[in-house]
C-alpha distance (Angstrom), angle and dihedral (degrees) to the residues before:
residue distance angle dihedral
M1 . . .
T2 3.81 . .
L3 3.77 115.8 .
S4 3.81 129.3 -160.3
L5 3.80 138.3 -156.5
D6 3.81 127.6 -111.2
Y7 3.82 104.2 -164.6
A8 3.79 146.0 173.9
T9 3.80 132.0 179.0
L10 3.79 135.0 -169.8
S11 3.82 135.6 178.1
D12 3.79 128.8 -162.4
V13 3.81 125.0 -168.6
G14 3.81 89.4 -142.9
R15 3.77 131.8 -135.0
V16 3.85 97.9 -72.2
R17 3.78 110.9 33.8
R18 3.78 123.4 78.0
N19 3.77 96.8 -157.7
N20 3.78 129.7 47.0
E21 3.81 109.1 -131.0
D22 3.82 93.6 176.7
S23 3.81 123.6 97.8
A24 3.79 129.3 -176.3
Y25 3.77 138.0 179.3
A26 3.84 129.7 -167.4
G27 3.79 124.2 -172.1
P28 3.80 139.6 151.8
H29 3.82 92.5 -85.6
L30 3.80 105.3 20.6
L31 3.82 137.6 52.6
L32 3.79 111.7 -172.4
L33 3.81 136.2 174.8
A34 3.81 130.6 177.3
D35 3.83 128.4 -177.4
G36 3.79 112.1 -160.0
M37 3.82 128.5 -153.0
G38 3.79 135.9 -173.8
G39 3.78 136.8 84.4
A40 3.80 131.5 -90.8
A41 3.83 92.9 46.3
A42 3.81 89.1 -60.5
G43 3.80 92.5 126.6
E44 3.79 91.7 61.6
V45 3.78 90.8 46.9
A46 3.80 93.4 49.2
S47 3.81 96.8 50.5
A48 3.80 93.8 41.3
A49 3.81 93.0 49.4
A50 3.81 91.8 48.3
V51 3.83 92.4 50.3
Q52 3.80 93.5 45.6
V53 3.80 91.0 53.9
I54 3.82 100.3 41.5
R55 3.84 96.3 41.6
R56 3.80 88.2 75.0
L57 3.79 86.1 80.5
D58 3.81 89.0 74.5
T59 3.79 93.0 108.7
A60 3.79 137.9 112.9
E61 3.81 91.6 -136.4
I62 3.84 93.5 85.4
S63 3.80 121.7 65.4
G64 3.79 143.9 152.9
E65 3.77 120.0 10.0
D66 3.82 89.4 -13.9
M67 3.80 87.0 77.1
I68 3.80 90.7 69.4
E69 3.80 91.8 53.7
A70 3.80 91.2 45.5
L71 3.80 92.1 50.6
A72 3.77 92.9 48.6
G73 3.83 91.0 50.1
A74 3.81 93.0 47.4
V75 3.80 92.9 50.7
H76 3.79 88.5 48.4
R77 3.81 91.1 53.0
A78 3.80 91.4 46.8
N79 3.77 89.2 52.7
E80 3.80 90.9 51.5
R81 3.81 89.0 50.3
L82 3.80 90.7 55.0
S83 3.80 89.1 49.8
E84 3.81 89.7 53.2
L85 3.79 91.7 49.8
V86 3.80 91.4 53.4
E87 3.82 89.9 49.5
E88 3.82 89.7 52.4
D89 3.79 92.6 49.8
P90 3.86 117.7 20.2
E91 3.83 89.8 -164.8
R92 3.79 86.6 74.2
E93 3.78 91.4 64.8
G94 3.78 108.6 130.6
M95 3.79 97.0 28.4
G96 3.77 118.7 132.4
S97 3.75 145.2 154.4
T98 3.76 141.2 -143.3
V99 3.82 118.1 -123.8
T100 3.76 127.7 -155.5
A101 3.80 116.7 169.4
L102 3.80 135.7 171.2
M103 3.79 116.3 -164.7
F104 3.81 116.1 -161.3
D105 3.81 129.3 -159.7
G106 3.78 98.7 175.4
K107 3.80 94.1 -95.3
Q108 3.79 108.7 46.9
L109 3.79 143.9 3.7
G110 3.79 133.4 -114.2
L111 3.84 115.0 -153.3
A112 3.79 127.3 -155.5
H113 3.80 116.9 179.9
L114 3.79 137.0 175.8
G115 3.81 125.5 162.8
D116 3.82 132.5 2.2
S117 3.79 103.4 -50.9
R118 3.81 109.0 111.8
A119 3.79 143.7 -132.9
Y120 3.83 120.6 -155.7
R121 3.78 136.1 -176.8
L122 3.81 124.6 -157.7
R123 3.81 111.3 -157.8
D124 3.79 124.6 167.7
G125 3.78 90.7 -12.5
L126 3.81 94.0 -54.6
L127 3.78 120.8 116.6
Y128 3.83 117.0 -143.1
Q129 3.82 126.9 -176.1
L130 3.82 107.8 -132.9
S131 3.82 96.8 -172.8
H132 3.77 130.1 60.9
D133 3.80 118.3 -134.7
H134 3.78 115.9 -119.0
T135 3.80 93.6 -148.8
F136 3.80 137.7 123.3
V137 3.81 91.9 -117.3
Q138 3.81 92.4 51.3
S139 3.81 89.3 52.5
L140 3.83 87.6 55.8
V141 3.79 90.1 51.6
D142 3.81 91.3 47.8
E143 3.83 89.5 52.6
G144 3.82 91.4 49.2
R145 3.81 92.9 -118.2
I146 3.82 94.4 123.1
S147 3.78 134.9 15.9
Q148 3.81 126.7 -113.8
E149 3.79 88.7 -108.5
E150 3.84 91.1 54.5
A151 3.80 90.0 48.3
F152 3.80 89.8 58.5
T153 3.85 91.0 64.2
H154 3.81 100.1 28.0
P155 3.85 111.6 132.7
H156 3.84 91.5 -133.5
R157 3.80 98.0 46.5
N158 3.82 91.7 121.4
L159 3.81 95.9 56.0
I160 3.83 104.5 117.3
L161 3.80 121.2 -155.3
R162 3.84 99.6 -173.2
V163 3.78 127.9 32.9
L164 3.80 142.2 148.7
D165 3.83 101.6 -91.6
G166 3.80 110.1 145.4
R167 3.80 93.9 -94.7
P168 3.81 120.8 123.5
D169 3.82 95.6 -117.3
S170 3.81 95.9 63.8
D171 3.82 97.7 115.9
P172 3.84 118.6 160.2
D173 3.76 130.1 -138.4
L174 3.83 108.2 -102.7
E175 3.80 126.2 -161.5
M176 3.80 141.3 157.2
L177 3.83 114.8 -131.1
D178 3.80 133.4 -167.3
V179 3.77 120.0 -123.0
Q180 3.82 135.4 -168.2
A181 3.75 138.5 -177.2
G182 3.81 111.0 -79.1
D183 3.78 95.5 34.8
R184 3.79 115.7 132.4
L185 3.81 115.7 -151.9
M186 3.81 124.8 -161.5
L187 3.81 133.2 -173.9
C188 3.82 120.3 -171.9
S189 3.82 141.9 167.8
D190 3.78 118.8 -117.4
G191 3.81 91.2 -96.1
L192 3.80 87.5 84.3
P193 3.87 108.7 43.4
D194 3.82 92.6 38.3
Y195 3.81 89.2 65.9
V196 3.80 106.8 20.4
S197 3.81 122.5 63.3
D198 3.81 124.0 -126.6
E199 3.81 89.1 -113.2
V200 3.81 92.4 58.7
I201 3.82 91.3 43.6
A202 3.83 90.6 51.2
A203 3.81 92.1 48.7
S204 3.80 91.8 50.6
M205 3.78 92.1 47.9
A206 3.79 93.5 48.6
S207 3.80 96.0 80.6
G208 3.76 142.8 16.3
T209 3.79 133.7 47.8
P210 3.84 123.5 -61.3
D211 3.83 88.5 -102.7
S212 3.80 93.8 54.0
V213 3.80 93.2 42.3
V214 3.85 95.0 55.4
V215 3.81 89.7 50.2
D216 3.80 91.9 47.4
L217 3.81 94.0 49.4
I218 3.80 94.8 48.1
T219 3.82 89.7 48.1
H220 3.81 90.0 53.7
A221 3.82 90.6 51.2
L222 3.80 94.4 49.6
E223 3.80 92.8 45.6
A224 3.81 89.4 50.2
G225 3.78 89.3 59.6
S226 3.79 100.7 -102.1
N227 3.79 109.6 -179.9
D228 3.81 94.4 -168.5
N229 3.78 137.1 75.6
V230 3.80 110.6 -82.6
T231 3.79 122.1 -148.4
V232 3.81 125.7 173.4
L233 3.78 131.6 -178.0
V234 3.83 120.7 -172.5
A235 3.81 126.7 -174.7
D236 3.79 130.1 179.1
V237 3.82 119.9 -149.4
V238 3.82 104.2 -132.9
E239 3.81 137.6 174.4
T240 3.81 93.3 -144.6
E241 3.80 133.0 62.3
P242 3.81 108.1 -66.4
A243 3.79 114.4 -103.2
S244 3.80 89.9 -138.5
G245 3.81 92.2 56.1
V246 3.77 123.8 -137.1
Q247 3.80 98.4 -72.0
P248 3.84 109.0 129.6
Q249 3.81 117.2 -122.6
L250 3.78 124.9 -145.7
V251 3.83 122.1 -172.9
G252 3.76 140.8 166.5
A253 3.78 126.8 24.7
A254 3.79 93.4 -13.5
A255 3.80 91.6 59.0
E256 3.83 94.3 39.6
L257 3.79 94.7 51.4
A258 3.79 90.3 45.7
Q259 3.80 88.6 57.6
G260 3.83 92.4 45.0
S261 3.80 93.2 -121.0
T262 3.79 95.7 139.9
G263 3.76 97.3 38.1
R264 3.80 91.4 -150.4
G265 3.75 138.1 95.1
E266 3.75 130.8 18.3
P267 3.83 109.4 -29.4
T268 3.75 118.9 -123.4
V269 3.79 130.3 -164.3
A270 3.76 131.9 -115.0
V271 3.79 122.4 -115.8
R272 3.79 110.5 -86.9
T273 3.77 129.5 -163.3
A274 3.75 124.1 -139.6
G275 3.80 114.6 -102.9
G276 3.82 91.6 -17.6
D277 3.78 92.0 -85.4
G278 3.80 93.9 129.4
H279 3.76 97.1 -109.7
G280 3.79 110.7 120.8
G281 3.74 109.6 165.6
G282 3.78 91.1 157.5
G283 3.80 99.0 -49.6
H284 3.81 102.2 -64.1
G285 3.77 121.7 157.1
G286 3.80 100.3 30.9
A287 3.79 142.7 75.0
L288 3.80 113.7 -83.1
D289 3.75 125.1 -133.3
P290 3.84 108.8 -107.7
E291 3.82 91.0 -124.4
E292 3.79 89.3 52.5
L293 3.80 90.8 60.4
R294 3.81 89.2 65.8
Y295 3.82 87.8 73.7
A296 3.79 98.8 36.2
P297 3.81 115.2 122.9
R298 3.78 110.5 -90.2
P299 3.77 134.5 -178.5
P300 3.79 116.6 -96.6
K301 3.82 115.2 -79.4
R302 3.78 112.7 -75.9
F303 3.79 118.0 -105.5
A304 3.81 91.9 5.6
W305 3.80 87.1 144.0
L306 3.83 89.7 58.7
R307 3.78 90.8 56.8
R308 3.76 91.3 48.9
I309 3.81 90.9 50.2
A310 3.81 90.3 48.1
V311 3.81 91.0 52.4
L312 3.78 90.0 47.1
I313 3.83 91.3 50.8
V314 3.83 90.8 50.2
V315 3.80 91.9 49.7
L316 3.80 92.5 47.2
G317 3.79 89.5 46.8
L318 3.81 91.4 54.0
I319 3.77 91.3 47.7
G320 3.81 92.8 46.1
G321 3.80 92.4 45.5
G322 3.79 91.7 50.3
G323 3.82 90.3 48.3
W324 3.79 92.5 49.3
F325 3.81 91.9 48.2
A326 3.83 90.3 51.4
Y327 3.81 91.7 48.2
S328 3.81 92.0 48.5
W329 3.78 90.1 52.9
T330 3.83 92.1 52.8
Q331 3.82 89.9 53.0
K332 3.80 90.6 59.9
Q333 3.81 93.3 59.2
Y334 3.84 125.2 92.7
Y335 3.78 136.5 -166.7
V336 3.79 138.1 172.0
G337 3.79 117.7 -119.5
T338 3.79 143.4 136.5
D339 3.78 129.0 -69.3
G340 3.77 104.5 -170.8
D341 3.83 107.8 -56.8
Y342 3.80 94.4 -17.1
V343 3.77 137.8 78.5
A344 3.82 113.4 -111.6
I345 3.81 140.9 179.8
F346 3.80 113.0 -124.0
K347 3.78 127.4 -156.5
G348 3.84 116.3 -145.1
I349 3.80 132.1 20.5
E350 3.77 130.2 -56.3
A351 3.82 97.8 -104.1
D352 3.80 136.2 94.4
L353 3.77 130.9 -153.4
P354 3.82 123.2 -157.8
G355 3.79 104.8 -76.9
L356 3.83 93.1 -1.2
S357 3.78 130.9 86.8
L358 3.81 115.6 -156.7
S359 3.82 97.7 -164.1
K360 3.79 139.6 45.1
V361 3.85 138.6 174.7
Y362 3.81 109.0 -84.4
E363 3.82 100.7 175.3
R364 3.79 126.3 6.6
Q365 3.83 111.6 -151.5
T366 3.84 129.5 -146.2
L367 3.79 90.1 -128.4
Q368 3.77 112.8 109.7
V369 3.79 116.8 -140.4
D370 3.83 91.4 -134.4
K371 3.82 90.0 63.0
L372 3.77 91.0 66.8
P373 3.81 125.5 86.4
T374 3.80 117.2 -107.1
Y375 3.80 96.6 -97.0
S376 3.80 94.6 49.5
R377 3.80 92.0 43.1
E378 3.83 92.0 53.8
Q379 3.79 90.3 49.6
V380 3.81 92.3 53.4
E381 3.81 93.1 44.6
G382 3.82 88.3 53.1
N383 3.84 90.9 47.9
I384 3.80 123.3 -110.4
Q385 3.81 113.3 -129.3
A386 3.80 118.7 -135.9
D387 3.79 131.1 -162.0
N388 3.79 91.8 -132.1
L389 3.84 143.1 -24.5
A390 3.82 92.6 -73.3
G391 3.78 89.7 51.8
A392 3.81 91.0 51.1
R393 3.80 91.7 50.7
S394 3.80 89.6 49.4
I395 3.79 89.8 54.1
V396 3.82 90.8 51.1
A397 3.84 90.1 49.6
E398 3.81 90.3 54.7
L399 3.79 90.7 48.9
Q400 3.83 91.0 50.1
H401 3.82 89.3 49.4
T402 3.80 90.9 51.7
A403 3.80 92.1 48.3
A404 3.83 90.9 49.1
E405 3.84 92.3 51.2
C406 3.81 90.7 50.1
A407 3.80 91.7 48.4
A408 3.85 91.9 50.3
K409 3.80 96.0 47.9
P410 3.89 110.6 100.5
T411 3.74 117.0 -122.1
P412 3.89 109.8 -118.0
K413 3.87 115.5 -120.4
P414 3.83 122.4 -146.7
S415 3.92 114.1 -110.2
T416 3.81 121.8 -125.2
P417 3.88 129.2 -152.3
V418 3.90 116.8 -92.9
P419 3.81 113.1 -129.8
S420 3.84 118.4 -127.1
S421 3.86 117.4 -107.6
K422 3.85 94.5 -148.6
P423 3.82 119.9 88.6
P424 3.72 116.8 -120.6
V425 3.83 115.9 -91.2
S426 3.75 118.0 -131.0
K427 3.75 117.5 -141.5
P428 3.79 127.7 -158.9
P429 3.69 115.9 -108.0
V430 3.76 116.6 -97.8
S431 3.77 113.0 -128.5
T432 3.78 97.5 -165.8
P433 3.77 120.7 46.0
V434 3.72 113.8 -124.3
S435 3.72 120.2 -143.4
K436 3.79 114.4 -133.4
P437 3.73 127.1 -164.8
P438 3.85 115.5 -117.7
A439 3.74 114.9 -91.1
S440 3.76 116.0 -110.7
S441 3.74 94.9 -159.2
P442 3.86 119.8 87.5
P443 3.78 118.1 -97.2
A444 3.73 118.1 -92.5
S445 3.76 120.3 -103.9
T446 3.76 115.7 -85.6
A447 3.78 94.1 -152.5
P448 3.76 111.5 125.0
T449 3.72 116.0 -105.1
G450 3.80 114.9 -97.7
T451 3.91 98.0 25.6
A452 3.82 110.9 142.2
S453 3.82 122.6 -150.6
P454 3.83 118.9 -165.5
S455 3.77 114.6 -101.0
T456 3.88 91.9 -148.1
P457 3.87 120.6 37.8
V458 3.83 115.9 -122.1
D459 3.89 121.4 -140.1
P460 3.81 104.2 -120.9
D461 3.83 91.5 -148.3
D462 3.80 96.3 55.5
C463 3.77 95.9 87.9
D464 3.74 101.3 0.9
G465 3.83 113.9 148.4
V466 3.83 97.1 18.7
R467 3.78 106.8 148.8
């Protein structure tokens, strides 16, 4: 059984904003909503450009799993279009747009989603959110750090993490969804769910026609104090011919820019039917306006991979050139260190990278490290930096001079007492002690005869540790 869509869409600029940055498109095989952002009218341009590119998927020629590939390709082309618009006008840098699209083949749905616009499905009175918000607050909910109720009032609930912005990493969520008669589908910009609870949304979607429901939902958002643009698209899955017909509907910035109402930004074109027979289907079967072709789906830019390779080669060249320059600088440095038991001059710096040595022995000297005094030996073992090769050789010359002075210095020998050549004289014992007056002269030295004391003191560190 082949099903069809009975749809309606409406966009309101809101009570605060001057410009409407939302765009939406509804057709027999595609439901699409984009919420633009960025100053200098760039938000309108971004959402309108995205809708004008992706709406070409409103065709019965794509079905089944092919819808996922088609959606991914269309979002990619829309992203390229935004990149081109920024290149044409650098003031548009930073503009972007959300994208939420449902592609319909009469049996199932293909979903593409990027940003914080939402897709819902009401089935058997139960409301289910089909899309997953790419926002900072939703990431907190996913991590269990805050509840869904806290997210509803969080001050940073509008901070978006992923969006269509012309950069190469803007990949959408893609998913195949089942569908059955009686389902009611709804797409909306964040101006609705940021101010209206799911309970109120479900109650509004439970009855009425798609036309009445979009009006009711936007009214709820405005009465709740929404300070943003509000765009809603509602579609019923029916077994009969849709009451709304098959005429595509375009609202918001895409329609306004097509009519020239803003007078700014990149103009887009309104939806046209072929031959005026009321069958839209994405504009097949009739001549296209030349301006409309600017947004027609196109294959990816030719040789884009060559440009990426060229950029990669330039980046690698800069990195390699900087690395070679740094390595060349290290090979012009010199220091004096030890190579085994000998003093040596090294070329490079005292550092090693994995798989790369930054120093090597340039000149090995005949001077042994053990011939140096302790202080000089510790200096050499810790490496002595030199300004250049001549400076390193000068350091070695000083070390050799120090070693030579230590080698030439005589080693002092300890002195020993000299025995007397006269035999001891024996004296007769004295029977009566004789009292002697105290001597007034100082006592004689008790130093042993023959002990030598150095005439000039020697610094114990001069040649200490020489082996």
